[in-house]
C-alpha positions as CSV (number, residue, x, y, z in Angstrom):
1,M,0.0,0.0,0.0
2,I,1.3,3.4,-0.9
3,T,0.9,6.7,1.0
4,V,-0.2,9.3,-1.6
5,T,2.0,12.4,-1.8
6,K,1.4,13.2,-5.5
7,P,-1.3,12.5,-8.1
8,L,-1.9,8.7,-8.7
9,S,-0.6,7.3,-11.9
10,G,-3.9,5.6,-12.7
11,R,-7.6,6.2,-12.1
12,S,-9.0,5.3,-8.6
13,A,-12.1,4.2,-6.8
14,A,-11.9,6.2,-3.5
15,A,-13.6,5.5,-0.2
16,L,-14.1,8.7,1.8
17,G,-14.2,9.0,5.6
18,L,-12.4,9.1,8.9
19,F,-12.8,5.3,9.4
20,D,-11.7,5.6,13.0
21,G,-13.1,2.2,13.9
22,V,-12.9,0.4,10.5
23,H,-16.1,-1.3,11.7
24,L,-18.7,-3.2,9.7
25,G,-20.3,0.0,8.4
26,H,-17.0,1.4,7.3
27,R,-16.0,-1.9,5.7
28,S,-19.1,-1.8,3.5
29,I,-17.8,1.5,2.1
30,L,-14.3,0.3,1.8
31,D,-15.3,-3.0,0.1
32,S,-17.2,-1.0,-2.5
33,A,-13.9,0.7,-3.5
34,V,-11.9,-2.6,-3.4
35,K,-14.4,-4.3,-5.7
36,C,-13.6,-1.7,-8.4
37,R,-10.2,-3.2,-8.8
38,R,-11.9,-5.6,-11.3
39,D,-12.7,-2.6,-13.4
40,G,-9.0,-1.5,-13.5
41,L,-9.3,1.1,-10.8
42,I,-6.9,1.6,-7.8
43,P,-8.8,1.0,-4.5
44,A,-7.9,4.2,-2.6
45,V,-8.9,6.0,0.6
46,F,-9.2,9.6,1.6
47,T,-9.0,10.0,5.3
48,F,-7.5,11.9,8.2
49,S,-5.3,10.9,11.1
50,T,-7.4,9.5,13.9
51,E,-4.8,10.4,16.5
52,S,-4.7,14.2,15.7
53,F,-8.4,14.7,14.6
54,P,-9.8,17.9,16.1
55,R,-12.0,17.7,19.2
56,K,-15.7,18.4,18.8
57,H,-17.2,21.1,21.0
58,G,-14.3,20.8,23.3
59,K,-14.8,17.1,24.0
60,P,-12.0,14.6,23.4
61,F,-12.4,12.5,20.2
62,E,-11.6,9.1,21.8
63,F,-10.5,7.2,18.7
64,L,-11.0,3.5,18.4
65,C,-8.0,2.7,16.1
66,T,-4.6,4.2,16.2
67,D,-3.2,5.4,12.9
68,S,-1.0,2.3,12.6
69,Q,-3.9,0.0,13.4
70,K,-6.1,1.7,10.8
71,L,-3.5,1.5,8.0
72,R,-2.9,-2.2,8.7
73,L,-6.6,-2.9,8.6
74,L,-7.1,-0.9,5.3
75,E,-4.2,-2.8,3.7
76,S,-5.6,-6.2,4.8
77,M,-8.9,-5.3,3.1
78,G,-7.2,-4.6,-0.2
79,I,-6.8,-0.8,-0.2
80,E,-3.8,0.1,-2.3
81,A,-3.4,3.8,-1.7
82,V,-4.2,6.2,1.2
83,Y,-4.3,9.9,1.0
84,S,-4.3,11.3,4.6
85,P,-3.3,15.0,4.6
86,D,-3.0,17.1,7.7
87,F,-6.5,18.4,8.6
88,A,-5.1,21.9,8.9
89,D,-3.9,21.9,5.3
90,I,-7.3,21.5,3.8
91,Q,-9.8,22.6,6.5
92,E,-10.3,26.0,4.7
93,M,-11.0,24.5,1.3
94,D,-14.6,24.9,0.0
95,G,-16.4,21.9,-1.3
96,E,-15.7,22.6,-5.0
97,T,-12.0,23.1,-4.4
98,F,-11.8,19.8,-2.4
99,C,-13.5,17.9,-5.2
100,R,-11.3,19.4,-7.9
101,E,-7.9,19.3,-6.1
102,V,-8.2,16.2,-3.9
103,L,-10.7,13.8,-5.6
104,A,-10.3,14.7,-9.3
105,G,-6.7,15.9,-8.9
106,T,-4.6,13.9,-6.4
107,L,-6.7,10.8,-6.3
108,R,-7.7,10.9,-10.0
109,A,-11.0,9.4,-8.9
110,E,-13.4,7.8,-11.3
111,K,-15.7,6.6,-8.5
112,V,-16.0,7.8,-4.9
113,F,-17.9,6.0,-2.1
114,C,-19.2,7.4,1.2
115,G,-21.9,7.1,3.8
116,S,-24.9,9.4,4.3
117,D,-23.1,11.2,7.1
118,F,-20.1,12.2,5.1
119,R,-19.5,16.0,5.0
120,F,-16.6,17.8,3.4
121,G,-15.3,21.3,2.7
122,R,-14.9,24.2,5.1
123,K,-16.9,23.7,8.4
124,A,-18.3,20.5,6.9
125,G,-20.6,22.6,4.8
126,W,-21.1,20.3,1.8
127,C,-23.0,16.9,1.7
128,F,-23.5,14.0,-0.7
129,D,-25.8,15.9,-3.0
130,D,-23.0,18.4,-3.6
131,L,-20.5,15.6,-4.0
132,K,-22.7,14.1,-6.7
133,K,-23.1,17.4,-8.5
134,F,-19.4,18.2,-8.5
135,G,-18.6,14.7,-9.7
136,M,-20.8,15.1,-12.7
137,E,-18.9,18.3,-13.5
138,M,-15.4,16.9,-12.8
139,G,-15.6,13.4,-14.2
140,F,-16.2,11.1,-11.2
141,E,-19.3,9.2,-10.0
142,A,-20.4,9.7,-6.4
143,V,-22.0,6.6,-4.9
144,L,-23.9,6.6,-1.6
145,V,-23.4,3.3,0.4
146,D,-26.3,2.2,2.6
147,A,-25.7,2.1,6.3
148,V,-25.2,-1.4,7.8
149,M,-27.8,-2.2,10.4
150,Q,-27.6,-4.6,13.3
151,G,-30.2,-5.0,16.1
152,G,-32.4,-2.5,14.4
153,Q,-29.8,0.2,14.7
154,E,-27.0,1.6,12.4
155,V,-23.6,0.3,13.1
156,S,-21.5,3.2,14.3
157,S,-18.4,4.1,16.2
158,T,-20.6,5.8,18.9
159,R,-22.4,2.5,19.6
160,I,-19.0,0.7,19.8
161,R,-17.7,3.2,22.3
162,E,-20.8,2.8,24.4
163,H,-20.3,-0.9,24.6
164,L,-16.6,-0.7,25.5
165,K,-17.3,1.9,28.2
166,A,-19.9,-0.5,29.6
167,G,-17.5,-3.4,29.7
168,E,-19.1,-5.2,26.8
169,P,-16.2,-6.1,24.4
170,E,-18.1,-9.0,22.9
171,K,-21.0,-6.6,21.8
172,A,-18.5,-4.1,20.5
173,A,-16.9,-6.9,18.5
174,E,-20.2,-7.8,16.8
175,L,-20.3,-4.2,15.4
176,S,-16.5,-4.0,14.6
177,G,-16.0,-7.4,13.1
178,R,-13.1,-7.9,15.5
179,Y,-12.2,-7.5,19.2
180,Y,-11.0,-4.1,20.5
181,A,-7.3,-4.2,20.9
182,V,-4.4,-2.3,22.5
183,T,-1.4,-2.5,20.1
184,G,2.1,-1.2,20.7
185,E,5.5,-1.7,22.2
186,V,5.8,-3.5,25.5
187,L,7.3,-1.1,28.0
188,H,9.2,-1.7,31.2
189,G,7.1,-1.4,34.4
190,K,8.0,-1.7,38.0
191,A,8.3,-5.5,37.7
192,L,6.0,-6.0,40.7
193,G,4.2,-8.8,38.8
194,R,7.3,-11.0,38.8
195,T,7.6,-10.7,42.6
196,I,4.1,-12.2,43.0
197,D,4.5,-14.8,40.3
198,F,2.4,-13.0,37.7
199,P,4.8,-11.2,35.3
200,T,3.0,-8.8,33.0
201,I,3.5,-6.9,29.9
202,N,2.7,-3.2,30.0
203,Q,1.1,-1.2,27.0
204,P,0.1,2.4,27.5
205,F,-2.9,3.9,25.7
206,K,-2.2,6.7,23.3
207,K,-3.3,10.2,24.2
208,G,-6.9,10.4,23.0
209,Q,-7.4,6.7,22.5
210,L,-10.7,5.3,23.9
211,V,-10.1,3.6,27.3
212,P,-12.7,0.8,27.9
213,R,-14.3,0.2,31.3
214,K,-11.6,-0.2,33.9
215,G,-11.1,-3.7,35.2
216,V,-9.9,-7.2,34.4
217,Y,-10.6,-8.9,31.0
218,L,-10.0,-12.2,29.4
219,S,-7.6,-11.3,26.6
220,R,-5.9,-12.8,23.6
221,V,-2.4,-11.6,23.0
222,H,-0.6,-11.7,19.6
223,T,3.1,-11.7,20.2
224,P,6.2,-12.4,18.0
225,E,6.4,-15.7,19.8
226,G,2.8,-16.7,19.1
227,V,-0.8,-16.1,20.3
228,Y,-1.6,-16.6,24.0
229,N,-4.7,-16.2,26.2
230,G,-4.3,-14.1,29.4
231,I,-5.8,-11.5,31.6
232,T,-5.6,-7.8,31.0
233,N,-6.1,-5.2,33.6
234,I,-7.3,-1.9,32.1
235,G,-6.7,0.9,34.6
236,V,-4.2,2.8,36.7
237,K,-3.0,0.1,39.2
238,P,-4.6,1.6,42.3
239,T,-3.1,-0.9,44.7
240,V,0.5,-0.2,43.8
241,S,0.6,3.2,42.0
242,E,-0.6,6.7,42.5
243,E,-0.1,7.5,38.8
244,N,-3.2,8.2,36.8
245,I,-2.1,7.0,33.4
246,P,-4.3,4.4,31.7
247,L,-2.5,1.2,31.0
248,A,-3.2,-2.3,29.6
249,E,-1.3,-4.6,31.9
250,T,-1.4,-8.3,30.8
251,Y,-0.4,-11.6,32.3
252,L,0.0,-14.2,29.5
253,F,-1.0,-17.8,30.3
254,D,1.7,-20.5,29.7
255,F,4.3,-18.1,28.5
256,S,7.9,-17.5,29.5
257,G,10.1,-15.1,27.8
258,D,11.0,-11.5,27.3
259,L,8.8,-9.2,25.2
260,Y,10.2,-5.9,26.2
261,G,10.5,-3.5,23.3
262,Q,8.5,-5.7,21.0
263,D,5.1,-4.9,19.4
264,C,2.2,-6.9,20.7
265,T,-1.6,-6.8,20.3
266,S,-3.8,-7.4,23.3
267,E,-7.5,-8.1,22.3
268,L,-10.1,-7.7,25.0
269,I,-12.5,-10.7,24.9
270,R,-14.7,-10.7,28.0
271,F,-15.0,-8.5,31.1
272,I,-14.3,-10.3,34.4
273,R,-14.5,-7.7,37.2
274,P,-14.1,-4.0,37.8
275,E,-10.8,-2.5,38.9
276,Q,-10.3,-2.6,42.6
277,K,-7.9,-1.3,45.2
278,F,-6.8,-4.1,47.6
279,E,-5.6,-3.9,51.2
280,S,-2.4,-5.6,50.5
281,I,-0.2,-7.2,47.9
282,T,-1.2,-10.6,49.2
283,A,-4.9,-9.8,48.6
284,L,-4.0,-8.6,45.1
285,R,-2.1,-11.8,44.4
286,T,-5.1,-13.9,45.5
287,A,-7.5,-11.9,43.3
288,I,-5.2,-12.3,40.3
289,A,-5.1,-16.1,40.8
290,Q,-8.9,-16.1,40.9
291,D,-9.1,-13.9,37.8
292,C,-6.9,-16.4,36.0
293,E,-9.1,-19.3,36.9
294,T,-12.2,-17.4,35.7
295,A,-10.5,-16.4,32.5
296,R,-9.3,-20.0,31.7
297,R,-12.9,-21.2,32.1
298,L,-14.2,-18.5,29.9
299,A,-11.6,-19.2,27.2
300,E,-12.7,-22.8,27.1
301,S,-16.3,-21.9,26.5
302,I,-15.7,-19.4,23.7
């Protein structure tokens, strides 16, 4: 997959959107572009960085996918080119200029696909009807992709966030098509886990990334050494730390080795219990042992 920095060499079919969750609704739009490869078009995406997307009305964005996660997912779906300019560079463009310079120009689009909520141009002032009109003038076809429905409601990033904040990763996965995951380099911690026989890997959340309900989860961890079940605590380690930095701290079942400095992906499968502050390290160790038993039973039933 190429990162677009100049006009494409061939005509494209472009999916338009932020795609912060690459969920089932997003995938329908992206698949529409990918299918155009059979017509000789380059499957492409116009998007923005999820990690630096502006806040709305002063509220944090809480993205579901980091930029690297999103790019890997797009590539796995068959997207061949991504144009992701800095938001500040085009936020003052009017709708006509956006269509001329970005869609007809840089992406050389023959077809563009989007959902009904797609807005573009300065202050999001233009909608699909405008996109269709400009396309007729500039040589590309604008196609509106129907929303994907599940449980009588539209699949959306908002619904996924609500499930994750409620400690319902399995319901979020039904809308996403995959489990919510924390991906990144394993960092050194205080090594307390080793002293109580539960060595863990530590992965911090990125600034602005959605933090699910704090507590302990059954998790599935993809490492360079293989895939392991385990338990992941999402929180701030209230028993042993006064820091208030969200962290995914994971104990891998049946694993021995060193993963420091390596990239791992920890998928959250089932919520086990809320985060707690224990009276002592001994009480913490007992609780972790119980969590492991619960998680192993859950893993056998899934």
